[in-house]
C-alpha positions in Angstrom: 150.1 42.1 -15.9 153.6 41.2 -17.2 154.6 37.6 -17.2 157.3 36.5 -14.9 160.5 35.5 -16.8 161.8 32.1 -16.0 165.2 30.6 -16.6 166.0 27.0 -17.5 168.9 25.0 -16.1 170.7 23.3 -19.1 173.3 20.7 -19.4 176.8 21.7 -20.7 177.2 20.9 -24.3 179.4 17.8 -25.0 183.1 18.4 -25.3 184.4 17.8 -28.8 187.5 15.8 -29.4 188.7 18.0 -32.2 188.7 21.2 -30.2 190.9 22.8 -27.6 189.3 24.4 -24.6 191.0 27.0 -22.5 191.0 26.1 -18.8 192.3 27.4 -15.6 194.2 25.2 -13.2 192.6 25.8 -9.8 194.1 23.0 -7.7 196.9 20.3 -7.8 197.4 17.3 -5.7 200.2 14.6 -5.8 199.7 11.1 -4.8 199.9 7.9 -7.0 198.7 10.2 -9.8 198.9 14.0 -10.4 195.3 15.2 -9.7 194.4 18.6 -11.1 191.1 20.6 -11.2 190.5 22.4 -14.5 187.9 25.2 -14.6 186.7 25.6 -18.2 186.8 29.2 -19.5 185.2 29.0 -23.0 181.8 30.5 -23.2 179.9 27.3 -23.8 181.7 25.5 -21.0 182.1 28.4 -18.5 181.6 27.2 -14.9 182.3 23.6 -15.7 185.1 22.0 -13.6 186.7 18.7 -14.1 189.1 16.6 -12.0 191.8 15.1 -14.1 194.1 12.3 -12.9 197.3 12.0 -14.8 199.8 9.1 -14.5 203.2 9.6 -12.9 206.1 9.7 -13.1 206.6 12.7 -15.4 208.2 11.5 -18.6 209.4 13.8 -21.4 206.7 12.9 -23.9 204.0 12.2 -21.4 200.8 14.0 -20.6 202.1 15.3 -17.3 205.2 16.8 -19.0 202.9 18.4 -21.6 200.9 19.9 -18.9 204.0 21.4 -17.1 205.5 22.5 -20.5 202.1 24.3 -21.4 202.5 26.1 -18.1 206.0 27.3 -19.0 208.1 25.0 -16.9 211.1 23.0 -18.2 210.4 19.3 -18.8 214.0 18.4 -19.6 215.1 15.1 -18.1 216.5 15.9 -14.5 214.3 19.0 -14.1 212.7 19.3 -10.6 209.1 20.4 -10.8 206.9 22.1 -8.0 203.4 20.8 -8.9 201.8 23.7 -7.0 203.6 26.2 -9.3 201.0 25.6 -12.0 197.9 26.6 -9.9 196.5 29.7 -11.6 197.9 28.8 -15.1 195.7 28.9 -18.1 196.2 26.2 -20.7 194.5 24.9 -23.8 193.3 21.3 -23.1 192.8 18.9 -26.1 190.2 16.2 -25.3 189.9 12.7 -26.6 188.4 9.3 -25.6 189.6 7.6 -22.6 191.5 4.3 -23.1 188.8 2.3 -21.2 185.6 4.2 -22.1 183.9 6.7 -24.4 184.3 9.6 -21.9 186.4 12.5 -23.2 189.5 13.2 -21.1 192.4 15.6 -21.7 194.9 13.9 -24.1 197.1 17.0 -24.6 197.9 20.4 -23.4 199.3 23.5 -25.0 200.1 27.0 -23.9 197.3 29.4 -24.5 199.6 31.5 -26.8 200.4 28.5 -29.0 197.0 27.0 -29.9 193.8 28.8 -30.6 191.2 28.1 -27.9 187.8 26.7 -28.7 185.3 29.3 -29.9 187.8 31.9 -31.0 
């Protein structure tokens, strides 16, 4: 009699601070911070989603500006941005340690065409 095949649920591998991960922006909310949901697309992180909170206001060299720029929007001083316009965009997210913990959080964003995504 053939043995039944079983599957094992496994944890996601740790994110690496020296890698970029392609991610789809699936939701955006604006309050005291810019809150986005990133859905990871690389094979080893596929299915993983993260809520990322980015400080506001948008400043030319800040993380929020890097995100909008990676999505193809102008981040020149005075530009008016529609946060919902980035829903559906795919960006490369660069991770590093958070200021107040060892948790890895996005510390930079690039357009997919500019940086090579993790695993490729």
